[in-house]
N, C-alpha and C positions, 0 to 999 in steps of 0.2 A: 571563312574570314569575315569579320564584322565590318560594318561601315566605317567604324572608327579606325580600324587597322588599314582599310583601303585608303582612307584620307591621309593617314600618316605616311603611307608608302608613296602616294602621289606627291605629297609635300616634300618628301625627301628627294624624289626624282627631280622635281623642279629646282630644289636647292643645289643638287649636284650639277644639273645642267647649267645653272646660273654661275656656279663656280668655274666650270670649264670655260664659259664665255669670258668671265673676268680674267682668267689666266691668259686667254688668247689676246685680250685687249692689252694686257700688260706686255705681252711679247711683241705684238704688232706696233703698239705705241700710238693708237688712235687718239687724236685730240679733236673732239667735235667742234667745228667752227660755229660761231654764233649764227643762228638761223633767223632770217626775217620772215619765215613762213607764218601766216596769219590764219589760225584755225577758225576764227569767227568769220573771216571773209570767205573761207572755203565753205563753211556752213551756209552762209547766205547764197552761195552759188547753188547748193543743193535745193534751197528753198525756191530759187528762180526756176530751176529745172522742173520741179514739181508743179509750178504754176502753169507750165505748158501742157499739163495733162500727160497721158500715156505717151511714151516715145517709141511706140511700136513701129517697126518699119512700115512705111506707107501712110502713116497717120500725119495729121497736121502738126502735132507736137514734135514728131520726129523731124519734119522739114524745118520747123522753126529752130530746133536745136542745132541742126547742121549749119544754118545761116548764122546763128548766134556764136557758135564755136569759132567759125571762120573769122567773124568780126573781132571777137575777143583776142584771138591769137595774133591776127594781123596788127591789131592795135598795140600789142606788146612787142612788135618788131620781129615776129617769127615769119619765115617764108612758109606759106600755107597753101595747100591744094587739096582737092578732093579726089581720091582714087575711086573710080567707078568700075564696077565689075558685076557679073551676074553669076549667082550661085544657086543651084537648085531652082532655077527660073525666077529667083528673087533679085531685084536690083540691090546692089551693095554700095554704100558710100562710106569709105574710111576717110576721116579727116587727118591729114598728116602735116605736122608743123616741124620744121627743121631749122637747125642753127649750127654753124661750123662746118668743117670739112672732114671727110673720112680719110685721114692721113696719119702719119706717125707722130704727130704732135700730141696726140692723146687718144683715148679709146672712143669707139663709136658705140654709144649707149642709146637703146630704145626704151622708153617708158610707155606703157600702154594701158588703156582701160576701155571697157565697152560702154557705149552711151545709150544703147537701145534698152528697152524694157520688155518684159515677158508679156506675151499676148494674153495668157490665162493665169489666174491665181489658183492653180490646180492643187496646191498644198494647203489651201485655206481650211480652217477648222469648220467653217460654215459651208456645207455643200452648195447652198444657193449662191454663194459668192465665187465659186470656182470658175465660172465663166467670165468673170470680170478681169480687166487688165490689172497688172501689178503696178502700184505707184512708183516703186523703184527708188526710194530715198537712199537706201544702202546699196541695193543691187543694181548698180548702174550709175546713179548720180554721185555717190561718194568717191569713186575712182576718178570720175571726170573732174570733180571739185579739187582733188589733190593735184591732178595734172595742170589744171588751169592756174592754181596758185603757184605752182612751181614755174610755170611759164612766165608769171609776173616777176619772180624774184631771182631766177637763175642768172648769174653774171654772163654778160655777152662774151667775155673773154675766157669762158670755161674751155680748157683744152679739149681738142678733138671735136667730135660731132655729137649732138644730142637731137634725137627725134622724139617728138611726142605724138603718139598715134591713138586716135579715138576710134575704136573698132565698132563696126556695125554688126548687127545680126549675130550676136553671141548667144543670146539667152532663150532660144525657142526650140531646143531639142525636146524630143518626146512629144512633139506636136506634128500631126500629119502634114507632110509636104515641107518640113523644116528639119534642120539638124543644128547641133551646137557649133559655135566658133566659126561661122561662115566668113565673117569679115577678116579675121586673122589668117584663115586658110588662104583667102584670096590674096592677101598681102604677101604672105611668104612665098606663094607661087611665082611672084614677080621679082623676087630678090635675085640679083646677079652676084652680089657679094654678101658676106656674112658679117653682121654686127658682132662686136666683142661681148656684149651683154644685153639681155632683155629682162626687164622687170615689169610684171603685170600687177596692177593693183585692182582688186575686185572685192567688194563688200568689206571695206576697211573703215567704215564710219560707225559701226556698231557701238552704242554707248557702253556696252560691256565687252570691250575689244580684247580678244585673245587670239593672236596669230601664231599658229603652230607651223612647223617646218614641213611644208607640203612635200610628200614623198617623191614625186617624180621630178621635182626641180633640181637644177644643177647644184651639187653639194658644195662646191667651192664658193660659188656665188651666194648661196644661202648662208654659209658661214660668215662671209664678208658683211652681209646685211645685218645678221643677228649681232655680230660684234659691234657694228656701228650703232645699232639700236641700243645696246647695253651702254656703250660709251656716251650716248646721248641721254641716258637716263630712262630708257623705256623697256627695261627687262620685264616689267609687269604687263606689257602688251605684246612683246615679241617673246613668246615662251620657247625656251630651248629644248623642245621635245618634238618627236616626229608626229606629224599629222597624217591625214589621209592622202591617198592618191587621187587627184582631182583632174578632170578634163576641163581645161579652161583655155584662154587665149595664149597661154605660154606653150601649149601642147604642140601646135604646128611648128613652132621654132625648135623645140626639142627634137621633133621628128626630122628636122632638116639639119641636125647636128649643131645647133646654135645654143650656147649657154643661156638658160632662161629660168626665171624664178616666178612663182605665183605667190603674191602676198594676199592672203584671203583668210577671213574668219568664217569658215563654212558652217560652224555651229551657231547660226543666227536663227533664232526661233521664228522670225517673221519672213524667212526666205520663201519666195514665190507665193506670198499671201497678200491680201488687201491691207494688211497691217504694216507693210514696209513703208512707213510714213516718217515725216520729219522728226517726230518726238522720239523715234527709236535710234537716232544718230546723235553724235555729239562733236563739238568743236575740239574737245580734248583728244578724242581718238584720231581725228583728222590731223591734229597738230603732231601727234606721236609719229604717224607715218610720214608726214611732210617733212618734219625736222630730220628724221632718219635718212630719207632719200636725198634731201638737200646736202646734208653733211657727207654722205657717201659720194655724191656726184662731184662736189667741189673738192673733195679729197683725192680724186683720181690722179691728179698730177703728182701727188706725194706717194701713191702706192703703186703706180704703174712704172 
């Protein structure tokens, strides 16, 4: 098969997937509400996070970010606290911001992102840089930026309960003495009730953003989000094709029987390298994810 034939087949698959999403929208009748999400403001949040330096657990930048996140969330009127735990002998600090009550008035939705950065840039093309920390503009800061902007704009009277969780210690698997998703594992272990839906945002600021349907994610919830993205005009970023099976902060929720989705563009060429810097992310990509999540959340009183 020639490269031209492969390209034609891929294009046809994307077109068919987009058609299915369009049909679903027509049936469901999604009308995207106007979103006040500000992608430029979210991008500025990434720039600030990078100014703190590496946010590796135990580092000064990590401690400064914990304090800043609490101040920002409390300043927006969210009830905020730090969940502390120990995982694999490492202190964990998850920042949890809540609004509303877990009752029948609406769903209990958790939005999550990890705020830590990787200790070593072990995928860097330059072997001499593989011992350096990852700056984490996309891998860490982008998800935080989207959640912070949503914290600013989500209506206080949104039905049900919304929790914004900034997970610690997600990103240091394959390093001696560490593992992946330690913060989200610690959080799920404490749950006595199950939320209705969990959406994790991770590496969603890539200037060339292409989010595929992560394979292990809850299929029904995935369909809802992709339909909403299409209704909001972002089918070019939310690609209606299956992606890989990824271990991420949604995994502990799935293992506990909780519907969860991972929004992630894993095909990011600067992943776990020293080149994961501000120039590799864009306000447009942050806008696409923020608008989609805002419309989906505020529309829950219509769809539930």
